[in-house]
PDBQT receptor file of N, H, CA, C and O in Angstrom, charges set to zero:
ATOM      1  N   MET A   1      -2.631 -15.697 -16.723  1.00  0.00    +0.000 N 
ATOM      2  CA  MET A   1      -2.292 -14.586 -17.574  1.00  0.00    +0.000 C 
ATOM      3  C   MET A   1      -1.048 -13.834 -16.793  1.00  0.00    +0.000 C 
ATOM      4  O   MET A   1      -1.225 -13.182 -15.764  1.00  0.00    +0.000 OA
ATOM      5  N   ALA A   2       0.127 -14.000 -17.371  1.00  0.00    +0.000 N 
ATOM      6  H   ALA A   2       0.271 -14.530 -18.207  1.00  0.00    +0.000 HD
ATOM      7  CA  ALA A   2       1.193 -13.405 -16.896  1.00  0.00    +0.000 C 
ATOM      8  C   ALA A   2       1.162 -11.732 -17.451  1.00  0.00    +0.000 C 
ATOM      9  O   ALA A   2       0.675 -11.554 -18.567  1.00  0.00    +0.000 OA
ATOM     10  N   LYS A   3       1.564 -10.784 -16.853  1.00  0.00    +0.000 N 
ATOM     11  H   LYS A   3       1.960 -10.929 -15.946  1.00  0.00    +0.000 HD
ATOM     12  CA  LYS A   3       1.828  -9.601 -17.450  1.00  0.00    +0.000 C 
ATOM     13  C   LYS A   3       3.445  -9.348 -17.995  1.00  0.00    +0.000 C 
ATOM     14  O   LYS A   3       4.482  -9.545 -17.362  1.00  0.00    +0.000 OA
ATOM     15  N   ASN A   4       3.323  -8.982 -19.012  1.00  0.00    +0.000 N 
ATOM     16  H   ASN A   4       2.481  -8.822 -19.527  1.00  0.00    +0.000 HD
ATOM     17  CA  ASN A   4       4.786  -8.372 -19.590  1.00  0.00    +0.000 C 
ATOM     18  C   ASN A   4       5.250  -7.294 -19.046  1.00  0.00    +0.000 C 
ATOM     19  O   ASN A   4       4.682  -6.329 -19.557  1.00  0.00    +0.000 OA
ATOM     20  N   VAL A   5       6.005  -6.980 -18.258  1.00  0.00    +0.000 N 
ATOM     21  H   VAL A   5       6.466  -7.764 -17.843  1.00  0.00    +0.000 HD
ATOM     22  CA  VAL A   5       6.206  -5.457 -17.961  1.00  0.00    +0.000 C 
ATOM     23  C   VAL A   5       7.761  -4.941 -18.328  1.00  0.00    +0.000 C 
ATOM     24  O   VAL A   5       8.691  -5.216 -17.570  1.00  0.00    +0.000 OA
ATOM     25  N   SER A   6       7.909  -4.356 -19.259  1.00  0.00    +0.000 N 
ATOM     26  H   SER A   6       7.154  -4.132 -19.874  1.00  0.00    +0.000 HD
ATOM     27  CA  SER A   6       9.194  -3.996 -19.393  1.00  0.00    +0.000 C 
ATOM     28  C   SER A   6       9.845  -3.480 -18.508  1.00  0.00    +0.000 C 
ATOM     29  O   SER A   6       9.192  -3.044 -17.560  1.00  0.00    +0.000 OA
ATOM     30  N   LEU A   7      11.528  -3.312 -18.460  1.00  0.00    +0.000 N 
ATOM     31  H   LEU A   7      12.059  -3.666 -19.230  1.00  0.00    +0.000 HD
ATOM     32  CA  LEU A   7      12.241  -2.582 -17.741  1.00  0.00    +0.000 C 
ATOM     33  C   LEU A   7      12.368  -1.440 -17.931  1.00  0.00    +0.000 C 
ATOM     34  O   LEU A   7      13.266  -0.967 -17.234  1.00  0.00    +0.000 OA
ATOM     35  N   ALA A   8      11.776  -0.590 -18.701  1.00  0.00    +0.000 N 
ATOM     36  H   ALA A   8      11.047  -0.974 -19.267  1.00  0.00    +0.000 HD
ATOM     37  CA  ALA A   8      12.042   0.786 -19.310  1.00  0.00    +0.000 C 
ATOM     38  C   ALA A   8      10.542   1.448 -18.488  1.00  0.00    +0.000 C 
ATOM     39  O   ALA A   8      10.546   2.531 -17.903  1.00  0.00    +0.000 OA
ATOM     40  N   SER A   9       9.323   0.544 -18.601  1.00  0.00    +0.000 N 
ATOM     41  H   SER A   9       9.319  -0.336 -19.076  1.00  0.00    +0.000 HD
ATOM     42  CA  SER A   9       8.493   0.920 -17.950  1.00  0.00    +0.000 C 
ATOM     43  C   SER A   9       8.347   0.884 -16.599  1.00  0.00    +0.000 C 
ATOM     44  O   SER A   9       7.677   1.775 -16.077  1.00  0.00    +0.000 OA
ATOM     45  N   MET A  10       9.056  -0.342 -15.627  1.00  0.00    +0.000 N 
ATOM     46  H   MET A  10       9.601  -1.066 -16.051  1.00  0.00    +0.000 HD
ATOM     47  CA  MET A  10       9.353  -0.446 -14.280  1.00  0.00    +0.000 C 
ATOM     48  C   MET A  10      10.232   0.959 -13.739  1.00  0.00    +0.000 C 
ATOM     49  O   MET A  10       9.922   1.691 -12.799  1.00  0.00    +0.000 OA
ATOM     50  N   ASP A  11      11.552   1.090 -14.754  1.00  0.00    +0.000 N 
ATOM     51  H   ASP A  11      11.804   0.496 -15.518  1.00  0.00    +0.000 HD
ATOM     52  CA  ASP A  11      12.228   2.317 -14.542  1.00  0.00    +0.000 C 
ATOM     53  C   ASP A  11      11.373   3.808 -14.677  1.00  0.00    +0.000 C 
ATOM     54  O   ASP A  11      11.882   4.892 -14.392  1.00  0.00    +0.000 OA
ATOM     55  N   GLN A  12      10.516   3.697 -14.980  1.00  0.00    +0.000 N 
ATOM     56  H   GLN A  12      10.103   2.817 -15.212  1.00  0.00    +0.000 HD
ATOM     57  CA  GLN A  12       9.763   5.206 -15.279  1.00  0.00    +0.000 C 
ATOM     58  C   GLN A  12       8.680   5.246 -13.990  1.00  0.00    +0.000 C 
ATOM     59  O   GLN A  12       8.473   6.308 -13.403  1.00  0.00    +0.000 OA
ATOM     60  N   LYS A  13       8.064   4.101 -13.634  1.00  0.00    +0.000 N 
ATOM     61  H   LYS A  13       8.232   3.238 -14.111  1.00  0.00    +0.000 HD
ATOM     62  CA  LYS A  13       7.336   4.254 -12.666  1.00  0.00    +0.000 C 
ATOM     63  C   LYS A  13       8.145   4.418 -11.400  1.00  0.00    +0.000 C 
ATOM     64  O   LYS A  13       7.619   5.177 -10.586  1.00  0.00    +0.000 OA
ATOM     65  N   LEU A  14       9.317   3.879 -11.036  1.00  0.00    +0.000 N 
ATOM     66  H   LEU A  14       9.745   3.263 -11.697  1.00  0.00    +0.000 HD
ATOM     67  CA  LEU A  14      10.214   4.145 -10.066  1.00  0.00    +0.000 C 
ATOM     68  C   LEU A  14      10.753   5.599 -10.171  1.00  0.00    +0.000 C 
ATOM     69  O   LEU A  14      10.893   6.232  -9.125  1.00  0.00    +0.000 OA
ATOM     70  N   ALA A  15      11.141   6.308 -11.653  1.00  0.00    +0.000 N 
ATOM     71  H   ALA A  15      11.028   5.794 -12.503  1.00  0.00    +0.000 HD
ATOM     72  CA  ALA A  15      11.486   7.509 -11.281  1.00  0.00    +0.000 C 
ATOM     73  C   ALA A  15      10.339   8.640 -10.891  1.00  0.00    +0.000 C 
ATOM     74  O   ALA A  15      10.596   9.591 -10.152  1.00  0.00    +0.000 OA
ATOM     75  N   MET A  16       8.945   8.392 -11.528  1.00  0.00    +0.000 N 
ATOM     76  H   MET A  16       8.736   7.619 -12.128  1.00  0.00    +0.000 HD
ATOM     77  CA  MET A  16       7.656   8.979 -10.670  1.00  0.00    +0.000 C 
ATOM     78  C   MET A  16       7.577   8.879  -9.551  1.00  0.00    +0.000 C 
ATOM     79  O   MET A  16       7.557   9.948  -8.941  1.00  0.00    +0.000 OA
ATOM     80  N   ALA A  17       7.492   7.573  -8.712  1.00  0.00    +0.000 N 
ATOM     81  H   ALA A  17       7.508   6.704  -9.207  1.00  0.00    +0.000 HD
ATOM     82  CA  ALA A  17       7.570   7.744  -7.279  1.00  0.00    +0.000 C 
ATOM     83  C   ALA A  17       8.625   8.273  -6.683  1.00  0.00    +0.000 C 
ATOM     84  O   ALA A  17       8.572   8.827  -5.584  1.00  0.00    +0.000 OA
ATOM     85  N   LYS A  18       9.792   8.119  -7.463  1.00  0.00    +0.000 N 
ATOM     86  H   LYS A  18       9.835   7.669  -8.356  1.00  0.00    +0.000 HD
ATOM     87  CA  LYS A  18      10.810   9.031  -6.546  1.00  0.00    +0.000 C 
ATOM     88  C   LYS A  18      10.515  10.791  -6.496  1.00  0.00    +0.000 C 
ATOM     89  O   LYS A  18      10.664  11.664  -5.641  1.00  0.00    +0.000 OA
ATOM     90  N   ARG A  19      10.075  10.750  -7.750  1.00  0.00    +0.000 N 
ATOM     91  H   ARG A  19       9.954  10.041  -8.444  1.00  0.00    +0.000 HD
ATOM     92  CA  ARG A  19       9.722  12.295  -7.976  1.00  0.00    +0.000 C 
ATOM     93  C   ARG A  19       8.525  12.825  -6.739  1.00  0.00    +0.000 C 
ATOM     94  O   ARG A  19       8.714  13.790  -5.999  1.00  0.00    +0.000 OA
ATOM     95  N   CYS A  20       7.558  12.142  -6.731  1.00  0.00    +0.000 N 
ATOM     96  H   CYS A  20       7.405  11.357  -7.333  1.00  0.00    +0.000 HD
ATOM     97  CA  CYS A  20       5.986  12.521  -6.378  1.00  0.00    +0.000 C 
ATOM     98  C   CYS A  20       6.402  12.429  -4.831  1.00  0.00    +0.000 C 
ATOM     99  O   CYS A  20       5.848  13.282  -4.137  1.00  0.00    +0.000 OA
ATOM    100  N   SER A  21       7.327  11.502  -4.112  1.00  0.00    +0.000 N 
ATOM    101  H   SER A  21       7.777  10.809  -4.676  1.00  0.00    +0.000 HD
ATOM    102  CA  SER A  21       7.952  10.985  -2.718  1.00  0.00    +0.000 C 
ATOM    103  C   SER A  21       8.821  12.804  -2.357  1.00  0.00    +0.000 C 
ATOM    104  O   SER A  21       8.445  13.566  -1.466  1.00  0.00    +0.000 OA
ATOM    105  N   HIS A  22       9.920  13.065  -3.280  1.00  0.00    +0.000 N 
ATOM    106  H   HIS A  22      10.226  12.446  -4.003  1.00  0.00    +0.000 HD
ATOM    107  CA  HIS A  22      10.216  14.430  -2.867  1.00  0.00    +0.000 C 
ATOM    108  C   HIS A  22       9.519  15.322  -2.733  1.00  0.00    +0.000 C 
ATOM    109  O   HIS A  22       9.698  16.139  -1.830  1.00  0.00    +0.000 OA
ATOM    110  N   GLU A  23       8.487  15.408  -3.642  1.00  0.00    +0.000 N 
ATOM    111  H   GLU A  23       8.342  14.744  -4.376  1.00  0.00    +0.000 HD
ATOM    112  CA  GLU A  23       7.558  16.738  -4.014  1.00  0.00    +0.000 C 
ATOM    113  C   GLU A  23       6.893  16.912  -2.541  1.00  0.00    +0.000 C 
ATOM    114  O   GLU A  23       6.569  17.988  -2.039  1.00  0.00    +0.000 OA
ATOM    115  N   GLY A  24       6.700  15.050  -1.696  1.00  0.00    +0.000 N 
ATOM    116  H   GLY A  24       6.964  14.176  -2.105  1.00  0.00    +0.000 HD
ATOM    117  CA  GLY A  24       5.581  15.262  -0.636  1.00  0.00    +0.000 C 
ATOM    118  C   GLY A  24       7.270  15.890   0.436  1.00  0.00    +0.000 C 
ATOM    119  O   GLY A  24       7.121  17.091   0.663  1.00  0.00    +0.000 OA
ATOM    120  N   VAL A  25       7.844  15.669   0.690  1.00  0.00    +0.000 N 
ATOM    121  H   VAL A  25       7.965  14.693   0.506  1.00  0.00    +0.000 HD
ATOM    122  CA  VAL A  25       8.888  16.079   1.224  1.00  0.00    +0.000 C 
ATOM    123  C   VAL A  25       8.904  17.450   1.585  1.00  0.00    +0.000 C 
ATOM    124  O   VAL A  25       8.722  17.970   2.686  1.00  0.00    +0.000 OA
ATOM    125  N   ILE A  26       9.158  17.963   0.448  1.00  0.00    +0.000 N 
ATOM    126  H   ILE A  26       9.306  17.540  -0.446  1.00  0.00    +0.000 HD
ATOM    127  CA  ILE A  26       9.470  19.416   0.009  1.00  0.00    +0.000 C 
ATOM    128  C   ILE A  26       8.006  20.237   0.325  1.00  0.00    +0.000 C 
ATOM    129  O   ILE A  26       8.081  21.429   0.627  1.00  0.00    +0.000 OA
ATOM    130  N   ALA A  27       7.048  19.758   0.270  1.00  0.00    +0.000 N 
ATOM    131  H   ALA A  27       6.987  18.791   0.025  1.00  0.00    +0.000 HD
ATOM    132  CA  ALA A  27       5.363  20.452   0.472  1.00  0.00    +0.000 C 
ATOM    133  C   ALA A  27       5.240  20.358   1.964  1.00  0.00    +0.000 C 
ATOM    134  O   ALA A  27       4.710  21.225   2.658  1.00  0.00    +0.000 OA
ATOM    135  N   GLY A  28       5.837  19.095   2.465  1.00  0.00    +0.000 N 
ATOM    136  H   GLY A  28       6.268  18.390   1.901  1.00  0.00    +0.000 HD
ATOM    137  CA  GLY A  28       5.613  19.145   4.312  1.00  0.00    +0.000 C 
ATOM    138  C   GLY A  28       6.535  20.087   4.865  1.00  0.00    +0.000 C 
ATOM    139  O   GLY A  28       6.217  20.688   5.891  1.00  0.00    +0.000 OA
ATOM    140  N   ALA A  29       7.917  20.342   4.173  1.00  0.00    +0.000 N 
ATOM    141  H   ALA A  29       8.175  19.853   3.340  1.00  0.00    +0.000 HD
ATOM    142  CA  ALA A  29       8.858  21.160   4.919  1.00  0.00    +0.000 C 
ATOM    143  C   ALA A  29       8.382  22.570   4.697  1.00  0.00    +0.000 C 
ATOM    144  O   ALA A  29       8.624  23.350   5.617  1.00  0.00    +0.000 OA
ATOM    145  N   LYS A  30       7.863  22.954   3.833  1.00  0.00    +0.000 N 
ATOM    146  H   LYS A  30       7.667  22.320   3.085  1.00  0.00    +0.000 HD
ATOM    147  CA  LYS A  30       7.196  24.136   3.457  1.00  0.00    +0.000 C 
ATOM    148  C   LYS A  30       6.063  24.500   4.328  1.00  0.00    +0.000 C 
ATOM    149  O   LYS A  30       5.754  25.625   4.722  1.00  0.00    +0.000 OA
ATOM    150  N   ALA A  31       5.454  23.287   4.584  1.00  0.00    +0.000 N 
ATOM    151  H   ALA A  31       5.706  22.373   4.264  1.00  0.00    +0.000 HD
ATOM    152  CA  ALA A  31       3.933  23.734   5.260  1.00  0.00    +0.000 C 
ATOM    153  C   ALA A  31       4.306  23.583   6.969  1.00  0.00    +0.000 C 
ATOM    154  O   ALA A  31       3.611  24.111   7.837  1.00  0.00    +0.000 OA
ATOM    155  N   ALA A  32       5.769  22.604   7.308  1.00  0.00    +0.000 N 
ATOM    156  H   ALA A  32       6.334  22.175   6.603  1.00  0.00    +0.000 HD
ATOM    157  CA  ALA A  32       5.842  23.014   8.738  1.00  0.00    +0.000 C 
ATOM    158  C   ALA A  32       6.714  24.363   9.129  1.00  0.00    +0.000 C 
ATOM    159  O   ALA A  32       6.739  24.755  10.296  1.00  0.00    +0.000 OA
ATOM    160  N   VAL A  33       7.493  25.108   7.980  1.00  0.00    +0.000 N 
ATOM    161  H   VAL A  33       7.472  24.790   7.032  1.00  0.00    +0.000 HD
ATOM    162  CA  VAL A  33       7.580  26.640   8.154  1.00  0.00    +0.000 C 
ATOM    163  C   VAL A  33       6.584  27.254   8.498  1.00  0.00    +0.000 C 
ATOM    164  O   VAL A  33       6.545  27.671   9.655  1.00  0.00    +0.000 OA
ATOM    165  N   VAL A  34       5.559  27.479   7.669  1.00  0.00    +0.000 N 
ATOM    166  H   VAL A  34       5.591  27.140   6.729  1.00  0.00    +0.000 HD
ATOM    167  CA  VAL A  34       4.446  27.895   7.676  1.00  0.00    +0.000 C 
ATOM    168  C   VAL A  34       3.863  28.285   8.887  1.00  0.00    +0.000 C 
ATOM    169  O   VAL A  34       3.753  29.418   9.354  1.00  0.00    +0.000 OA
ATOM    170  N   ALA A  35       3.469  27.110   9.379  1.00  0.00    +0.000 N 
ATOM    171  H   ALA A  35       3.558  26.189   9.000  1.00  0.00    +0.000 HD
ATOM    172  CA  ALA A  35       3.027  26.700  10.779  1.00  0.00    +0.000 C 
ATOM    173  C   ALA A  35       3.668  27.241  12.206  1.00  0.00    +0.000 C 
ATOM    174  O   ALA A  35       3.286  27.827  13.219  1.00  0.00    +0.000 OA
ATOM    175  N   SER A  36       4.869  26.684  11.660  1.00  0.00    +0.000 N 
ATOM    176  H   SER A  36       5.179  26.208  10.837  1.00  0.00    +0.000 HD
ATOM    177  CA  SER A  36       5.961  27.537  12.995  1.00  0.00    +0.000 C 
ATOM    178  C   SER A  36       5.689  29.030  13.078  1.00  0.00    +0.000 C 
ATOM    179  O   SER A  36       5.301  29.520  14.139  1.00  0.00    +0.000 OA
ATOM    180  N   VAL A  37       5.867  29.708  12.076  1.00  0.00    +0.000 N 
ATOM    181  H   VAL A  37       6.183  29.310  11.214  1.00  0.00    +0.000 HD
ATOM    182  CA  VAL A  37       6.246  30.957  11.778  1.00  0.00    +0.000 C 
ATOM    183  C   VAL A  37       4.655  31.448  12.308  1.00  0.00    +0.000 C 
ATOM    184  O   VAL A  37       4.679  32.536  12.884  1.00  0.00    +0.000 OA
ATOM    185  N   ALA A  38       3.447  30.880  12.210  1.00  0.00    +0.000 N 
ATOM    186  H   ALA A  38       3.428  29.997  11.743  1.00  0.00    +0.000 HD
ATOM    187  CA  ALA A  38       2.273  31.411  12.102  1.00  0.00    +0.000 C 
ATOM    188  C   ALA A  38       1.796  31.102  13.962  1.00  0.00    +0.000 C 
ATOM    189  O   ALA A  38       1.011  31.713  14.687  1.00  0.00    +0.000 OA
ATOM    190  N   THR A  39       2.498  30.144  14.173  1.00  0.00    +0.000 N 
ATOM    191  H   THR A  39       3.135  29.647  13.584  1.00  0.00    +0.000 HD
ATOM    192  CA  THR A  39       2.283  30.023  15.690  1.00  0.00    +0.000 C 
ATOM    193  C   THR A  39       3.278  30.897  16.384  1.00  0.00    +0.000 C 
ATOM    194  O   THR A  39       3.013  31.300  17.517  1.00  0.00    +0.000 OA
ATOM    195  N   ALA A  40       4.339  31.207  15.832  1.00  0.00    +0.000 N 
ATOM    196  H   ALA A  40       4.554  30.880  14.912  1.00  0.00    +0.000 HD
ATOM    197  CA  ALA A  40       5.362  32.559  16.847  1.00  0.00    +0.000 C 
ATOM    198  C   ALA A  40       4.874  33.397  16.678  1.00  0.00    +0.000 C 
ATOM    199  O   ALA A  40       4.709  33.893  17.793  1.00  0.00    +0.000 OA
ATOM    200  N   ILE A  41       4.311  34.224  15.718  1.00  0.00    +0.000 N 
ATOM    201  H   ILE A  41       4.445  33.821  14.812  1.00  0.00    +0.000 HD
ATOM    202  CA  ILE A  41       3.946  35.905  15.548  1.00  0.00    +0.000 C 
ATOM    203  C   ILE A  41       2.865  35.894  17.039  1.00  0.00    +0.000 C 
ATOM    204  O   ILE A  41       3.036  36.859  17.784  1.00  0.00    +0.000 OA
ATOM    205  N   PRO A  42       1.969  35.026  17.401  1.00  0.00    +0.000 N 
ATOM    206  CA  PRO A  42       1.073  35.671  18.530  1.00  0.00    +0.000 C 
ATOM    207  C   PRO A  42       1.623  35.411  19.771  1.00  0.00    +0.000 C 
ATOM    208  O   PRO A  42       1.164  35.951  20.777  1.00  0.00    +0.000 OA
ATOM    209  N   THR A  43       2.722  34.507  19.820  1.00  0.00    +0.000 N 
ATOM    210  H   THR A  43       3.095  34.069  19.003  1.00  0.00    +0.000 HD
ATOM    211  CA  THR A  43       3.782  34.338  21.179  1.00  0.00    +0.000 C 
ATOM    212  C   THR A  43       4.689  35.439  21.412  1.00  0.00    +0.000 C 
ATOM    213  O   THR A  43       4.894  36.031  22.472  1.00  0.00    +0.000 OA
ATOM    214  N   VAL A  44       5.233  35.643  20.203  1.00  0.00    +0.000 N 
ATOM    215  H   VAL A  44       5.066  35.162  19.343  1.00  0.00    +0.000 HD
ATOM    216  CA  VAL A  44       6.352  36.936  20.622  1.00  0.00    +0.000 C 
ATOM    217  C   VAL A  44       5.193  38.141  20.811  1.00  0.00    +0.000 C 
ATOM    218  O   VAL A  44       5.405  38.871  21.779  1.00  0.00    +0.000 OA
ATOM    219  N   ARG A  45       4.175  38.398  20.131  1.00  0.00    +0.000 N 
ATOM    220  H   ARG A  45       4.003  37.805  19.345  1.00  0.00    +0.000 HD
ATOM    221  CA  ARG A  45       3.200  39.593  20.107  1.00  0.00    +0.000 C 
ATOM    222  C   ARG A  45       2.771  39.655  21.619  1.00  0.00    +0.000 C 
ATOM    223  O   ARG A  45       2.909  40.696  22.261  1.00  0.00    +0.000 OA
ATOM    224  N   PHE A  46       2.345  38.726  22.064  1.00  0.00    +0.000 N 
ATOM    225  H   PHE A  46       2.233  37.880  21.542  1.00  0.00    +0.000 HD
ATOM    226  CA  PHE A  46       2.056  38.552  23.575  1.00  0.00    +0.000 C 
ATOM    227  C   PHE A  46       3.209  38.852  24.648  1.00  0.00    +0.000 C 
ATOM    228  O   PHE A  46       3.050  39.478  25.696  1.00  0.00    +0.000 OA
ATOM    229  N   THR A  47       4.270  38.345  24.233  1.00  0.00    +0.000 N 
ATOM    230  H   THR A  47       4.399  37.837  23.382  1.00  0.00    +0.000 HD
ATOM    231  CA  THR A  47       5.257  38.671  25.071  1.00  0.00    +0.000 C 
ATOM    232  C   THR A  47       5.803  40.026  24.928  1.00  0.00    +0.000 C 
ATOM    233  O   THR A  47       6.263  40.567  25.934  1.00  0.00    +0.000 OA
ATOM    234  N   LEU A  48       5.806  40.406  24.233  1.00  0.00    +0.000 N 
ATOM    235  H   LEU A  48       5.432  39.967  23.416  1.00  0.00    +0.000 HD
ATOM    236  CA  LEU A  48       6.615  41.740  23.790  1.00  0.00    +0.000 C 
ATOM    237  C   LEU A  48       5.176  42.901  24.337  1.00  0.00    +0.000 C 
ATOM    238  O   LEU A  48       5.360  44.099  24.550  1.00  0.00    +0.000 OA
ATOM    239  N   TYR A  49       3.945  42.273  24.464  1.00  0.00    +0.000 N 
ATOM    240  H   TYR A  49       3.796  41.300  24.291  1.00  0.00    +0.000 HD
ATOM    241  CA  TYR A  49       2.997  43.116  24.930  1.00  0.00    +0.000 C 
ATOM    242  C   TYR A  49       3.204  43.028  26.959  1.00  0.00    +0.000 C 
ATOM    243  O   TYR A  49       2.983  43.837  27.860  1.00  0.00    +0.000 OA
ATOM    244  N   LEU A  50       3.486  42.260  26.935  1.00  0.00    +0.000 N 
ATOM    245  H   LEU A  50       3.666  41.603  26.203  1.00  0.00    +0.000 HD
ATOM    246  CA  LEU A  50       3.714  41.511  28.526  1.00  0.00    +0.000 C 
ATOM    247  C   LEU A  50       4.621  42.548  29.199  1.00  0.00    +0.000 C 
ATOM    248  O   LEU A  50       4.447  43.155  30.256  1.00  0.00    +0.000 OA
ATOM    249  N   TYR A  51       5.608  42.598  28.343  1.00  0.00    +0.000 N 
ATOM    250  H   TYR A  51       5.749  42.105  27.484  1.00  0.00    +0.000 HD
ATOM    251  CA  TYR A  51       6.931  43.416  28.653  1.00  0.00    +0.000 C 
ATOM    252  C   TYR A  51       6.689  44.770  28.823  1.00  0.00    +0.000 C 
ATOM    253  O   TYR A  51       6.793  45.386  29.884  1.00  0.00    +0.000 OA
ATOM    254  N   ILE A  52       6.221  45.409  27.274  1.00  0.00    +0.000 N 
ATOM    255  H   ILE A  52       6.136  44.909  26.412  1.00  0.00    +0.000 HD
ATOM    256  CA  ILE A  52       5.631  46.758  27.701  1.00  0.00    +0.000 C 
ATOM    257  C   ILE A  52       5.109  46.963  28.607  1.00  0.00    +0.000 C 
ATOM    258  O   ILE A  52       5.688  47.734  29.373  1.00  0.00    +0.000 OA
ATOM    259  N   HIS A  53       3.668  46.380  29.070  1.00  0.00    +0.000 N 
ATOM    260  H   HIS A  53       3.198  45.754  28.448  1.00  0.00    +0.000 HD
ATOM    261  CA  HIS A  53       3.233  47.128  30.312  1.00  0.00    +0.000 C 
ATOM    262  C   HIS A  53       3.740  46.496  31.734  1.00  0.00    +0.000 C 
ATOM    263  O   HIS A  53       3.454  46.888  32.865  1.00  0.00    +0.000 OA
ATOM    264  N   PHE A  54       4.451  45.565  31.404  1.00  0.00    +0.000 N 
ATOM    265  H   PHE A  54       4.683  45.246  30.485  1.00  0.00    +0.000 HD
ATOM    266  CA  PHE A  54       5.488  45.212  32.948  1.00  0.00    +0.000 C 
ATOM    267  C   PHE A  54       6.375  46.488  33.035  1.00  0.00    +0.000 C 
ATOM    268  O   PHE A  54       6.662  47.192  34.003  1.00  0.00    +0.000 OA
ATOM    269  N   LYS A  55       6.648  46.549  31.996  1.00  0.00    +0.000 N 
ATOM    270  H   LYS A  55       6.414  45.977  31.210  1.00  0.00    +0.000 HD
ATOM    271  CA  LYS A  55       7.880  48.160  32.098  1.00  0.00    +0.000 C 
ATOM    272  C   LYS A  55       7.540  49.048  32.839  1.00  0.00    +0.000 C 
ATOM    273  O   LYS A  55       8.042  49.511  33.863  1.00  0.00    +0.000 OA
ATOM    274  N   ARG A  56       6.169  49.399  31.970  1.00  0.00    +0.000 N 
ATOM    275  H   ARG A  56       5.760  49.023  31.138  1.00  0.00    +0.000 HD
ATOM    276  CA  ARG A  56       5.341  50.820  32.333  1.00  0.00    +0.000 C 
ATOM    277  C   ARG A  56       4.949  50.874  34.131  1.00  0.00    +0.000 C 
ATOM    278  O   ARG A  56       4.947  51.908  34.799  1.00  0.00    +0.000 OA
ATOM    279  N   SER A  57       4.677  49.668  34.579  1.00  0.00    +0.000 N 
ATOM    280  H   SER A  57       4.679  48.828  34.037  1.00  0.00    +0.000 HD
ATOM    281  CA  SER A  57       4.103  49.555  35.931  1.00  0.00    +0.000 C 
ATOM    282  C   SER A  57       4.949  49.556  36.681  1.00  0.00    +0.000 C 
ATOM    283  O   SER A  57       4.519  49.694  37.826  1.00  0.00    +0.000 OA
ATOM    284  N   ARG A  58       6.613  49.416  36.582  1.00  0.00    +0.000 N 
ATOM    285  H   ARG A  58       6.962  49.304  35.651  1.00  0.00    +0.000 HD
ATOM    286  CA  ARG A  58       7.582  49.618  37.755  1.00  0.00    +0.000 C 
ATOM    287  C   ARG A  58       7.728  50.890  37.644  1.00  0.00    +0.000 C 
ATOM    288  O   ARG A  58       8.461  51.497  38.426  1.00  0.00    +0.000 OA
TER     289      ARG A  58
């Protein structure tokens, strides 16, 4: 029993796959930016804290 798949149906599936793939890439990039900022803030804060306290002790 062979399935008859139209060219239009295949094009529609390909377009959907491309769109979903693109959305996944965009979502991943956004998550990477958020993670980078979330990890940088405590580092910068701690560095400033050390700088301020070291400067005062001199």
